[in-house]
RODO-2510 file (C-alpha; in nm, 4 decimals, decimal comma):
residues 144
     n   res          X          Y          Z
     1     x     0,0000     0,0000     0,0000
     2     x     0,1237     0,3469    -0,0913
     3     x     0,0262     0,5498     0,2173
     4     x     0,1494     0,9001     0,1160
     5     x    -0,0250     0,8823    -0,2232
     6     x    -0,3437     0,7422    -0,0727
     7     x    -0,3563     1,0090     0,1987
     8     x    -0,3080     1,2877    -0,0562
     9     x    -0,5605     1,1380    -0,2977
    10     x    -0,8164     1,1022    -0,0175
    11     x    -0,7749     1,4725     0,0604
    12     x    -0,8394     1,5492    -0,3067
    13     x    -1,1386     1,3139    -0,3074
    14     x    -1,2836     1,4992    -0,0094
    15     x    -1,2564     1,8238    -0,2070
    16     x    -1,4368     1,6674    -0,5034
    17     x    -1,7174     1,5524    -0,2737
    18     x    -1,7477     1,9070    -0,1389
    19     x    -1,7704     2,0400    -0,4950
    20     x    -2,0341     1,7805    -0,5881
    21     x    -2,2473     1,8706    -0,2876
    22     x    -2,2124     2,2427    -0,3583
    23     x    -2,3269     2,2081    -0,7175
    24     x    -2,6082     1,9702    -0,6198
    25     x    -2,7302     2,2179    -0,3575
    26     x    -2,7176     2,5185    -0,5908
    27     x    -2,8640     2,3511    -0,8997
    28     x    -3,2299     2,3576    -0,7837
    29     x    -3,2024     2,7275    -0,6953
    30     x    -3,0923     2,8354    -1,0449
    31     x    -3,3780     2,9749    -1,2505
    32     x    -3,2175     3,0200    -1,5935
    33     x    -3,2346     2,6921    -1,7906
    34     x    -2,9123     2,7480    -1,9868
    35     x    -2,7242     2,8242    -1,6641
    36     x    -2,8737     2,5117    -1,5047
    37     x    -2,7488     2,2993    -1,7931
    38     x    -2,3961     2,4410    -1,7666
    39     x    -2,3912     2,3901    -1,3891
    40     x    -2,5037     2,0318    -1,4449
    41     x    -2,2146     1,9748    -1,6891
    42     x    -1,9682     2,1042    -1,4292
    43     x    -2,1307     1,8798    -1,1676
    44     x    -2,0879     1,5823    -1,4006
    45     x    -1,7164     1,6656    -1,4372
    46     x    -1,6719     1,6670    -1,0588
    47     x    -1,8509     1,3325    -1,0293
    48     x    -1,6200     1,1892    -1,2964
    49     x    -1,3176     1,3289    -1,1090
    50     x    -1,4352     1,1632    -0,7872
    51     x    -1,4633     0,8284    -0,9669
    52     x    -1,1138     0,8679    -1,1179
    53     x    -0,9604     0,9493    -0,7793
    54     x    -1,1525     0,6654    -0,6118
    55     x    -1,0292     0,4178    -0,8736
    56     x    -0,6702     0,5367    -0,8282
    57     x    -0,6901     0,4993    -0,4498
    58     x    -0,8226     0,1447    -0,4889
    59     x    -0,5507     0,0621    -0,7444
    60     x    -0,2903     0,1761    -0,4909
    61     x    -0,4415    -0,0584    -0,2295
    62     x    -0,6196     0,2079    -0,0280
    63     x    -0,9729     0,2707     0,0891
    64     x    -1,1418     0,5829    -0,0509
    65     x    -1,2957     0,8191     0,2032
    66     x    -1,6447     0,9043     0,0830
    67     x    -1,7119     1,2049     0,3059
    68     x    -1,6718     1,5816     0,3054
    69     x    -1,5868     1,5946     0,6745
    70     x    -1,7150     1,8517     0,9246
    71     x    -1,5945     2,1498     0,7195
    72     x    -1,7877     2,0224     0,4198
    73     x    -2,1043     1,9714     0,6207
    74     x    -2,0911     2,3241     0,7628
    75     x    -2,0187     2,4730     0,4205
    76     x    -2,3140     2,2903     0,2650
    77     x    -2,5545     2,4011     0,5387
    78     x    -2,4525     2,7630     0,4816
    79     x    -2,4842     2,7311     0,1032
    80     x    -2,8314     2,5739     0,1306
    81     x    -2,9515     2,8508     0,3619
    82     x    -2,8138     3,1226     0,1349
    83     x    -2,9613     2,9619    -0,1758
    84     x    -3,3141     3,0307    -0,0613
    85     x    -3,2645     3,4069    -0,0747
    86     x    -3,0007     3,4608    -0,3430
    87     x    -3,0132     3,5359    -0,7139
    88     x    -2,8551     3,3202    -0,9836
    89     x    -2,5686     3,5678    -1,0057
    90     x    -2,4893     3,5482    -0,6347
    91     x    -2,5072     3,1692    -0,6327
    92     x    -2,2764     3,1564    -0,9363
    93     x    -2,0319     3,3791    -0,7515
    94     x    -2,0411     3,1381    -0,4556
    95     x    -1,9673     2,8457    -0,6884
    96     x    -1,6879     3,0443    -0,8536
    97     x    -1,5329     3,1201    -0,5135
    98     x    -1,5594     2,7537    -0,4140
    99     x    -1,4018     2,6383    -0,7399
   100     x    -1,1191     2,8893    -0,6957
   101     x    -1,0577     2,7773    -0,3365
   102     x    -1,0670     2,4142    -0,4483
   103     x    -0,8009     2,4773    -0,7121
   104     x    -0,5801     2,6524    -0,4564
   105     x    -0,6243     2,3589    -0,2163
   106     x    -0,5331     2,1049    -0,4861
   107     x    -0,2253     2,3005    -0,5919
   108     x    -0,1073     2,3122    -0,2307
   109     x    -0,1791     1,9437    -0,1643
   110     x     0,0012     1,8167    -0,4730
   111     x     0,3250     1,9800    -0,3617
   112     x     0,3606     1,6712    -0,1426
   113     x     0,3741     1,3029    -0,2180
   114     x     0,2207     1,1868    -0,5446
   115     x     0,3525     0,9325    -0,7894
   116     x     0,3803     1,0310    -1,1573
   117     x     0,0553     0,8593    -1,2610
   118     x    -0,1473     1,0200    -0,9830
   119     x     0,0143     1,3575    -1,0461
   120     x    -0,0778     1,3445    -1,4164
   121     x    -0,4378     1,2567    -1,3259
   122     x    -0,4547     1,5506    -1,0850
   123     x    -0,3114     1,7904    -1,3432
   124     x    -0,5827     1,6794    -1,5870
   125     x    -0,8444     1,7435    -1,3178
   126     x    -0,6945     2,0875    -1,2537
   127     x    -0,7173     2,1714    -1,6237
   128     x    -1,0888     2,0919    -1,6137
   129     x    -1,1319     2,2947    -1,2947
   130     x    -0,9699     2,5960    -1,4589
   131     x    -1,2205     2,5544    -1,7438
   132     x    -1,4957     2,5576    -1,4809
   133     x    -1,3674     2,8908    -1,3508
   134     x    -1,3833     3,0384    -1,7004
   135     x    -1,7362     2,9060    -1,7574
   136     x    -1,8568     3,0340    -1,4203
   137     x    -1,7038     3,3751    -1,4839
   138     x    -1,8727     3,3880    -1,8244
   139     x    -2,2082     3,2967    -1,6653
   140     x    -2,1604     3,5624    -1,3955
   141     x    -2,0787     3,8265    -1,6573
   142     x    -2,3847     3,7331    -1,8631
   143     x    -2,6055     3,7799    -1,5528
   144     x    -2,4913     4,1401    -1,5031
***
């Protein structure tokens, strides 16, 4: 078993689960159909990322952690409460902030122990996450 890789990948998996829950919580609050469809595509990407990370952890002999932890639970409760009273634009800004924070977290985490295969997978995920930032920013700008 490759403990350092598995620990790092589980941290990344936790971040993907937080992203999934955020998008799932915001999706029903979005009124514009085109925006909803784009948010759903981003959600699908995060679900695919979670599966890729889970598979890698299993291939390394580890057990994937399928939880967001306490921080994730608190963040989701706050996002749900805010979603009731916020506009599409404000919810998109929240998702954009979360995506940006997630990217920063991933970049910090991968400074540690990852094998070449895992590192390449994470860089591919980061590329997609940067695309998400661009799409969210475009949606925010089109709301204004």
